[in-house]
Every structure is written in C-alpha cells, then in structure tokens.
NUSESE-87181 format. One line per 8 residues: number of its first residue (from 1); their letters; for each residue x, y negated, z of C-alpha. Coordinates in Angstrom, 1 decimal. Example, Ala and Ser with C-alpha at 12.3 -4.5 7.8 and 13.67 -1.06 7.14 Angstrom:
1 = as = 12.3/4.5/7.8; 13.7/1.1/7.1
***
This chain:
1 = mtdapsss = 103.7/-111.1/126.2; 107.1/-109.6/126.9; 109.3/-108.5/124.0; 109.5/-104.9/125.2; 107.2/-102.7/127.3; 108.3/-101.9/130.8; 109.8/-98.5/131.6; 106.5/-97.3/132.8
9 = tladagtp = 104.7/-98.1/129.6; 107.3/-96.2/127.5; 105.9/-93.0/128.9; 104.0/-91.0/126.3; 100.3/-91.6/126.9; 99.4/-88.4/125.0; 97.5/-87.8/121.8; 94.9/-90.4/121.0
17 = adaaagnw = 91.4/-89.0/120.9; 91.1/-89.7/117.2; 94.2/-87.6/116.3; 94.3/-83.9/116.0; 96.0/-82.2/118.9; 99.2/-80.5/118.0; 99.9/-82.7/115.0; 103.5/-83.0/113.7
25 = vdrfaprp = 104.1/-86.2/115.7; 103.1/-84.5/118.9; 105.2/-81.4/118.1; 108.4/-82.7/116.4; 108.9/-86.5/116.7; 111.4/-87.8/119.2; 109.7/-89.1/122.3; 110.7/-92.8/121.7
33 = akpylrli = 109.4/-92.7/118.1; 106.0/-91.3/118.9; 104.2/-94.5/119.8; 105.5/-96.2/116.6; 104.5/-93.2/114.5; 101.0/-93.3/116.1; 100.8/-97.0/115.6; 101.1/-96.6/111.8
41 = radrpvgv = 98.9/-93.4/112.0; 101.6/-91.1/110.7; 99.9/-88.4/112.7; 96.7/-88.9/110.6; 97.8/-88.8/106.9; 94.2/-88.8/105.5; 94.3/-92.6/105.5; 97.3/-92.6/103.2
49 = wllwlpcl = 95.5/-90.2/100.8; 92.4/-92.5/100.8; 94.6/-95.5/99.9; 96.7/-93.6/97.4; 94.0/-91.7/95.5; 92.4/-94.8/93.9; 95.9/-95.8/92.6; 96.1/-92.3/91.0
57 = wgaglarl = 92.7/-92.7/89.6; 93.7/-96.0/88.0; 96.9/-94.4/86.5; 94.8/-91.5/85.2; 92.2/-93.9/83.7; 95.1/-95.8/82.0; 96.2/-92.5/80.4; 92.6/-91.8/79.3
65 = dglgdwtd = 92.6/-95.2/77.7; 95.8/-94.2/75.8; 98.0/-96.6/77.7; 101.6/-95.8/78.6; 102.8/-92.2/78.7; 103.0/-89.4/81.3; 106.4/-90.6/82.5; 105.0/-94.0/83.2
73 = afrtaalc = 102.0/-92.4/84.9; 104.2/-90.3/87.2; 106.4/-93.3/88.0; 103.4/-95.3/88.9; 102.0/-92.5/91.0; 105.3/-92.1/93.0; 105.7/-95.8/93.6; 102.1/-96.2/94.7
81 = gvgafamr = 102.6/-93.2/97.1; 105.4/-95.0/98.8; 103.4/-98.3/98.8; 100.3/-96.6/100.2; 102.3/-95.2/103.1; 103.9/-98.5/103.9; 100.8/-100.7/103.5; 98.5/-98.3/105.3
89 = gagcaynd = 100.9/-98.3/108.2; 101.2/-102.1/108.1; 97.4/-102.4/107.9; 96.8/-100.0/110.9; 99.4/-101.9/113.0; 97.9/-105.2/112.1; 94.4/-103.9/112.8; 95.4/-102.7/116.2
97 = ivdrdfda = 97.0/-106.0/117.1; 93.7/-107.8/116.2; 91.5/-105.2/117.8; 93.5/-104.4/120.9; 90.9/-105.7/123.4; 88.1/-103.8/121.7; 90.2/-100.6/121.4; 90.9/-100.6/125.1
105 = kvartalr = 87.1/-100.3/125.7; 86.4/-97.4/123.4; 87.2/-93.9/124.5; 88.4/-92.8/121.0; 90.9/-95.6/120.7; 91.9/-96.4/124.3; 95.1/-94.3/124.1; 96.4/-96.1/120.9
113 = pipsgqis = 99.9/-97.5/121.5; 99.0/-101.2/122.0; 95.9/-100.9/124.3; 97.6/-98.2/126.3; 100.7/-100.5/126.8; 103.2/-98.3/125.0; 104.1/-101.0/122.4; 104.0/-104.8/122.9
121 = vrrasavv = 102.2/-107.1/120.4; 105.6/-108.5/119.4; 107.1/-105.2/118.5; 103.9/-104.2/116.7; 104.2/-107.4/114.7; 107.7/-106.5/113.7; 106.4/-103.2/112.4; 103.9/-105.0/110.3
129 = iglslagl = 106.5/-107.3/108.9; 108.9/-104.4/108.1; 106.4/-102.2/106.4; 105.0/-105.2/104.5; 108.5/-105.9/103.1; 108.8/-102.3/102.1; 105.5/-102.6/100.3; 106.7/-105.7/98.5
137 = lvliqfna = 109.8/-103.9/97.3; 107.5/-101.3/95.7; 105.3/-103.9/94.2; 108.1/-105.8/92.4; 108.9/-102.7/90.4; 105.8/-103.4/88.4; 104.9/-105.9/85.7; 104.1/-109.5/86.5
145 = ftialgva = 100.4/-109.1/86.3; 100.4/-106.2/88.7; 102.6/-108.0/91.1; 100.2/-111.0/91.1; 97.3/-108.5/91.5; 98.9/-106.8/94.5; 99.6/-110.2/96.2; 96.0/-111.1/95.7
153 = slglvaay = 94.9/-108.2/97.8; 96.5/-109.7/100.9; 93.6/-111.9/101.6; 91.3/-108.8/101.8; 93.7/-107.1/104.1; 94.1/-110.0/106.4; 90.4/-110.6/106.8; 89.3/-107.0/107.2
161 = pfmkritw = 89.8/-106.6/111.1; 87.5/-109.6/111.6; 84.6/-108.3/109.4; 83.2/-106.1/112.2; 82.7/-109.3/114.2; 80.7/-111.2/111.5; 78.9/-108.7/109.3; 77.0/-105.4/109.7
169 = wpqawlgl = 78.9/-104.2/106.6; 82.7/-104.1/107.4; 82.7/-100.8/105.5; 82.0/-102.7/102.3; 85.0/-105.0/102.9; 87.1/-101.9/103.6; 85.9/-100.6/100.2; 87.1/-103.8/98.5
177 = tfnwgalv = 90.4/-103.5/100.2; 91.2/-99.8/100.1; 90.3/-99.4/96.4; 92.4/-102.3/95.1; 94.9/-99.7/94.2; 92.6/-98.5/91.4; 93.2/-101.9/89.7; 96.9/-101.8/90.5
185 = gyaaaagg = 97.3/-98.3/89.1; 95.6/-99.2/85.9; 97.3/-102.6/85.5; 100.8/-101.0/85.9; 100.3/-99.4/82.5; 98.0/-101.9/80.9; 99.5/-105.2/82.1; 95.9/-106.4/82.6
193 = lsasalll = 92.4/-105.1/83.4; 89.5/-103.8/81.4; 85.8/-103.0/81.9; 86.7/-99.4/82.6; 89.1/-100.4/85.4; 86.5/-102.7/87.0; 83.9/-99.8/86.9; 86.5/-97.5/88.5
201 = yaagvawt = 87.0/-100.1/91.3; 83.2/-100.2/91.8; 83.2/-96.4/92.1; 85.8/-96.6/94.8; 84.0/-99.2/96.8; 80.8/-97.1/96.8; 82.9/-94.0/97.8; 84.4/-95.9/100.7
209 = lgydtiya = 81.0/-97.2/101.8; 80.0/-93.5/102.1; 82.9/-92.0/103.9; 83.6/-94.9/106.2; 79.9/-95.0/107.2; 80.3/-91.4/108.2; 83.5/-92.3/110.2; 81.8/-95.2/111.9
217 = hqdkedda = 79.1/-93.0/113.4; 81.7/-91.7/115.8; 81.8/-95.1/117.6; 78.3/-96.3/117.3; 77.4/-96.1/121.0; 80.7/-97.8/122.1; 80.3/-100.4/119.3; 76.8/-101.2/120.5
225 = ligvkssa = 78.1/-101.8/124.1; 81.0/-104.1/123.0; 79.1/-105.9/120.2; 81.0/-104.5/117.2; 79.0/-104.2/114.0; 79.1/-101.4/111.4; 77.1/-99.8/108.7; 76.5/-96.9/110.9
233 = ralgdrtv = 74.7/-99.1/113.4; 72.9/-101.0/110.7; 71.6/-97.9/109.0; 70.8/-95.7/112.0; 68.2/-93.1/110.9; 68.5/-94.2/107.3; 72.1/-93.0/107.0; 71.4/-89.8/105.0
241 = palsafya = 69.5/-91.6/102.2; 72.1/-94.3/102.2; 74.9/-91.8/101.9; 73.0/-90.2/99.0; 72.8/-93.6/97.3; 76.5/-94.5/97.9; 77.7/-91.2/96.6; 75.4/-91.2/93.6
249 = atiaflaa = 76.7/-94.7/92.8; 80.2/-93.4/93.0; 79.6/-90.7/90.4; 77.6/-93.1/88.2; 80.4/-95.7/88.2; 83.0/-93.0/87.6; 81.0/-91.7/84.6; 80.6/-95.3/83.3
257 = agaaagap = 84.4/-95.9/83.7; 85.0/-92.8/81.6; 82.5/-93.8/79.0; 84.1/-97.3/78.7; 87.4/-95.5/78.1; 86.0/-93.2/75.5; 86.3/-90.1/77.7; 85.6/-86.7/76.1
265 = alfyaala = 82.7/-84.4/77.3; 85.2/-82.5/79.4; 85.5/-85.5/81.8; 81.8/-85.5/82.7; 81.8/-81.7/83.2; 85.0/-82.0/85.4; 83.2/-84.6/87.5; 80.6/-82.0/88.6
273 = paaahlaw = 82.8/-80.4/91.4; 83.4/-83.9/92.9; 79.7/-84.6/92.7; 78.9/-81.3/94.4; 81.5/-82.0/97.2; 79.9/-85.4/97.9; 76.4/-83.8/97.9; 77.7/-81.2/100.4
281 = qvrrfdaa = 78.9/-84.0/102.7; 75.4/-85.5/102.7; 73.8/-82.2/103.5; 76.3/-81.5/106.3; 76.1/-84.9/108.0; 74.9/-84.8/111.6; 74.5/-88.1/113.3; 74.9/-86.5/116.7
289 = dgasqlrl = 78.1/-84.5/116.0; 81.2/-86.7/116.2; 83.6/-83.8/115.5; 81.6/-82.9/112.3; 81.7/-86.5/111.2; 85.5/-86.6/111.5; 85.8/-83.4/109.5; 83.5/-84.8/106.8
297 = fksnrdag = 85.5/-88.0/106.7; 88.8/-86.1/106.3; 87.3/-84.0/103.5; 87.2/-87.0/101.2; 90.9/-86.3/100.4; 89.6/-83.2/98.6; 86.8/-85.2/97.0; 89.3/-87.7/95.7
305 = llvlaafl = 91.6/-85.0/94.3; 88.6/-83.5/92.4; 88.0/-86.9/90.8; 91.7/-87.2/89.9; 91.5/-83.8/88.3; 88.7/-84.9/86.1; 90.8/-87.9/84.9; 93.9/-85.8/84.3
313 = laaaqqaa = 92.1/-83.0/82.4; 90.3/-85.5/80.2; 93.5/-87.5/79.6; 95.4/-84.3/78.7; 92.7/-83.3/76.2; 92.8/-86.8/74.7; 96.5/-86.5/74.2; 96.5/-83.0/72.7
***
C-alpha cells in the first residue's frame, strides 16, 4: 500500500450513500479535507450524539446521587463531548480500515474514502492514531479510576469490527462499547461505580440493541450476500417484537437506575416522553423501507436527549 493516493484517487468521489446530500462537508469543506472528514463521519454527527449522550446520562445520574456539583457536571459534559468526537472519529476510521473489503461490496458504503481509493490505509491509520491521542488528552483530565476505566474500553473498541464475522449479535457488542461513557460520566464525579451506574449502562446497551438493529436492516440483503452477520438478519420477521423488548428493557433499566439513586417521582414522570418516543419508533418501523430506517435511527438523538432531561429535572429537584 502506498503512503499517498495517486492524483486520480484524490478526486472527490461524491457523497457516500449513507450520508445526507448537501451536508456541511459537501457544501463548505475544502476539497482536500472532504475525504478525511467523511472518514471520521463528520458529515454524520448523529454518531457523536449517540456516543456522547450516555456520558451525559452518567453525569446526570451522578448529580442525582448527590455527587459533585453542577460545575463539575458541566466540565465533565464538555470534556466528554470533545472525547466523543475524537473517539467516534477514530473508531469509524479504524472500522473502515478493517472493513474496507466488505465496504467495497456494499452499495451504501462503496463510496467511503478507503474502499473508493481516496485515502490509503496508512493515512487512515495516522488519523486513528491522532484522534486516539486527542481522546487520551481528554481522558487524563479525569481522576485515576476514570482514566483506568477509559483505557479498559479499548479492548471493546478494538474487537468491535470483527464481531460481525463471528456473531449474529454485533449490535450487542456495539452496545457494550458505545455506552461505556455512561460509566465514565458517572465515575468522573464518583471516583468509582455504583449499582445505579451499572443499571444505567445496561439501559444504554438495550437502547443500542434497538437502534442499531434498525440501522442494520438497511444492509441485510448485502450482508447476506457477503456473509456479514447482524441482529437484523438474525431477527428477520421478529424484529418488531424484539425492538419492543429492547426498548422496554431500556426504560426499565433507566427506572431501576433512578430508583437505586433515590430519584424523586418527577424522574419517572419525566421518562414518559422518552418511552413514548421509543414506542413511536417501534410503530413506525418498516423492514422494507431503508430511508425510513435511517430516519428512525437518527431520531435516537432526540430519544437520548429526552432521557437526559429526565435526569436533569430530577437532579435539579433533588438539589432544590
């Protein structure tokens, strides 16, 4: 593999099929930067939200538990936001390096920068290293327990791209990986973990099982052809009841986390909008409509913000 793409591969291959046309990268980014911004999915910010929101939940739960103060919570939120952007970008680039042969065979991913020849594996690897170092700089701002906790997540991150080759449930592994921030957000204030934090983590894993199963339905035909496994393929016609179970577990674990933290009644009432949003996703799911599946997947940013609002309202009442 050469260190740099040839002049022909530097040409903009256009918007990948899994990115919205007319996004900010397409419209405003300098031409040489576009492949790199697409590599780290800067044109698709929902992934940053889905990585950041569990961190915010963890910080909100810590406040509900009476740990730290609001200044600490906002500092944690800001640091986790930077870390989420860096580590999501590093994770996407790493995933694309590992999956480059698969991506070249799938219509939705064939125009990604590595399979389309816009970025070499060596340059993509440099992006992974640079963003990982940025994430490390964020992590070392926290206490020693949180630093160790963050480092422990690297095994999950490294293994994730290979899960679709060995298990029908790579979405479960993604849930374990993407929601580690719930533990980090809590530990940043607590210096350790509690039963409430572990219940919150379980809620995030169930949530990811739901939304990433919806996402995986976009590729199920191509995945079948190339031998990639997913919960969408495993569930098939049973997807709707499975989504109902995943999302019901999400709300149940969130309620249990609140109970373990001594949440007031307001917390459970404030969870109702999030529960209604998840129920709406189940009702609107259409296994034959890829565009609808992508919209439902992206709507989980709003679901996560509704959950965050419940934690913040309850914590504010506790502090009053």
